[in-house]
C-alpha positions in Angstrom: 86.5 -68.4 38.2 85.7 -65.1 39.7 86.7 -64.4 43.2 84.6 -62.2 45.7 86.0 -60.0 48.1 83.7 -59.9 51.2 83.8 -58.2 54.5 83.1 -59.0 58.5 80.9 -55.6 57.9 80.9 -52.3 56.2 84.1 -50.1 55.9 86.2 -53.0 57.2 88.6 -52.5 53.9 87.3 -54.3 51.1 87.7 -51.5 48.7 91.2 -51.3 49.6 91.8 -55.0 49.4 90.3 -55.2 46.1 92.7 -52.0 45.0 95.6 -54.4 46.3 94.8 -57.0 44.4 94.3 -55.2 41.1 97.4 -53.6 41.5 99.1 -57.0 42.0 97.0 -59.0 39.3 95.3 -56.9 36.9 97.9 -56.9 34.1 99.4 -60.2 34.6 96.0 -62.1 34.9 93.8 -59.6 32.8 91.9 -59.0 35.7 88.7 -57.3 35.6 86.9 -55.3 38.8 83.3 -55.4 39.3 81.0 -54.0 42.0 77.6 -55.5 41.4 75.7 -53.0 43.6 77.0 -49.6 44.5 75.3 -47.5 47.4 76.0 -43.6 48.4 77.7 -41.0 46.4 81.1 -42.7 46.7 82.3 -44.9 43.9 84.5 -48.0 45.0 85.2 -48.5 41.3 86.5 -44.9 40.8 88.6 -45.3 44.3 89.9 -48.7 43.0 91.0 -46.9 39.9 92.4 -43.9 41.4 94.7 -46.0 43.7 95.8 -48.5 41.1 96.2 -46.0 38.3 94.4 -48.7 36.1 92.5 -47.6 32.8 89.0 -47.9 32.2 89.3 -51.3 30.4 90.0 -53.1 33.8 86.8 -52.3 35.3 83.1 -53.3 34.6 80.4 -50.8 35.5 78.2 -51.6 38.3 74.9 -53.6 37.7 72.8 -51.4 40.3 73.7 -48.2 41.8 71.5 -46.1 44.5 72.1 -42.5 45.9 71.1 -43.4 49.5 74.5 -45.0 51.5 72.5 -47.8 53.4 72.2 -51.3 52.9 71.2 -52.3 49.0 67.8 -53.4 49.8 66.8 -50.2 51.4 68.7 -47.7 49.4 66.6 -49.3 46.3 63.5 -49.2 48.1 64.2 -45.5 48.9 64.8 -45.0 45.1 61.8 -46.7 44.4 63.3 -49.8 42.8 64.3 -53.2 43.7 67.2 -55.6 42.7 66.3 -58.4 40.5 68.5 -60.9 42.2 68.1 -63.4 39.6 69.3 -61.2 36.7 71.9 -60.0 39.3 73.2 -63.8 39.6 73.2 -64.4 36.0 75.3 -61.3 35.4 77.7 -62.2 38.0 78.1 -65.4 36.8 78.4 -64.6 33.2 81.6 -62.2 33.9 84.6 -63.6 32.6 86.7 -66.1 34.8 89.4 -63.5 35.9 87.0 -60.9 37.6 87.5 -59.8 41.2 83.8 -59.0 42.8 83.5 -56.7 45.5 80.3 -57.1 47.6 78.5 -54.2 49.2 78.7 -54.7 52.8 78.9 -58.2 55.0 77.8 -61.5 54.1 74.2 -61.1 55.7 73.5 -57.9 54.1 70.2 -57.8 52.1 70.0 -57.3 48.7 66.2 -57.8 49.0 63.9 -58.3 51.9 64.3 -62.2 51.4 68.0 -62.3 49.6 71.2 -61.6 51.2 74.8 -61.5 50.0 75.4 -64.9 51.3 72.5 -66.2 49.2 74.0 -64.8 45.9 77.4 -66.4 46.8 75.6 -69.7 47.5 74.0 -69.7 44.1 76.9 -68.4 42.3 79.5 -71.0 43.8 82.2 -68.3 43.8 85.3 -68.7 46.4 85.3 -65.8 48.9 88.4 -63.7 50.3 87.3 -62.4 53.5 88.4 -59.1 54.9 88.8 -58.5 58.5 89.6 -55.6 60.9 92.7 -55.8 63.1 91.0 -54.5 66.3 88.8 -55.3 69.0 85.9 -57.2 68.1 87.0 -58.7 65.3 87.2 -62.1 66.5 83.7 -62.7 66.9 82.7 -61.0 63.5 85.8 -62.8 61.6 84.5 -66.5 63.4 80.7 -65.6 62.5 81.3 -64.9 58.7 83.6 -67.9 58.5 81.3 -70.0 60.0 78.5 -68.7 57.5 80.4 -69.1 54.4 81.6 -72.7 55.8 77.9 -73.6 56.3 76.9 -72.3 52.7 79.5 -74.9 51.3 81.4 -71.5 50.0 85.2 -71.7 49.7 87.5 -69.3 51.5 91.3 -69.1 50.4 91.9 -67.2 53.1 91.8 -64.0 55.3 93.1 -60.7 54.9 93.4 -57.9 57.7 93.0 -54.2 57.1 93.3 -51.6 60.3 95.2 -49.8 62.4 98.4 -51.6 64.1 97.6 -52.5 67.8 98.4 -54.6 70.8 95.7 -57.0 70.2 96.2 -57.6 66.6 98.8 -60.6 67.1 96.6 -62.6 69.1 93.5 -61.6 67.2 95.2 -63.1 63.8 96.0 -66.3 65.5 92.9 -66.7 67.1 91.1 -66.3 64.1 93.1 -68.3 61.9 93.5 -71.2 64.2 89.6 -71.3 65.4 88.3 -70.4 61.9 91.0 -72.9 60.2 91.8 -70.4 57.9 95.0 -69.0 55.9 96.3 -65.8 56.8 96.7 -63.8 53.2 98.2 -60.9 54.6 97.5 -57.6 56.4 97.5 -53.7 55.7 97.9 -51.6 58.2 96.5 -48.1 58.2 98.0 -46.0 60.9 96.6 -42.7 59.6 98.9 -42.0 56.7 97.3 -41.4 53.2 97.2 -44.4 51.0 98.5 -43.3 47.5 99.2 -45.2 44.5 103.2 -45.5 45.0 102.4 -47.0 48.8 99.7 -49.2 47.3 102.1 -50.5 44.8 104.9 -51.0 47.6 102.3 -53.2 49.3 101.2 -55.2 46.5 104.9 -56.2 45.7 104.7 -58.3 49.1 101.2 -59.3 48.9 100.0 -63.1 48.5 103.4 -64.5 48.5 102.0 -67.9 48.6 100.0 -67.4 45.4 96.7 -68.2 47.0 94.7 -65.3 45.6 96.0 -66.0 42.0 95.1 -69.6 42.3 91.7 -68.6 43.3 91.2 -67.3 39.7 92.1 -70.7 38.2 
């Protein structure tokens, strides 16, 4: 079954987490990366490819792309288009089982005026790895996101933290995992250094020691 990488918000580290998963499992699980909706000039697919060094065969093209860096529903409207959510849902469900799907933005981000990422996940039935920030404010955002997933009946194998190392991190992690009844998959600290393929592969070697992410694709 495909696994979805979702975040507690925009820019929280979904693409870096996706790159880490692809670096770890792309070859051993014949894993493919898929970004259904891309907004803005930057391509997350290209970022993952550059960080991992993986060839084009490990990537599916986007279902829809829009030039404006904005919520998908608004970016589509500004391009004079709309996202066909029924076709998008079918496209996601037709992917091979070993597919890593990265959402655009957080769970409640609208794909249309009446259909959110969470609606897509609820109908698709895919498991979701939740990416959370390490710093101030992450407790509220993370627990709300976990509650939304649970309310929608969506399985979350665990949470992964991305961000700067800081004095609040240890208690943030403990609080979110305990109150949210969530497993801690790991943490990627970003302390200002440039993330290269070499550094990413170093992190990938220690990633997912308990195999929760690998199991999610079964």
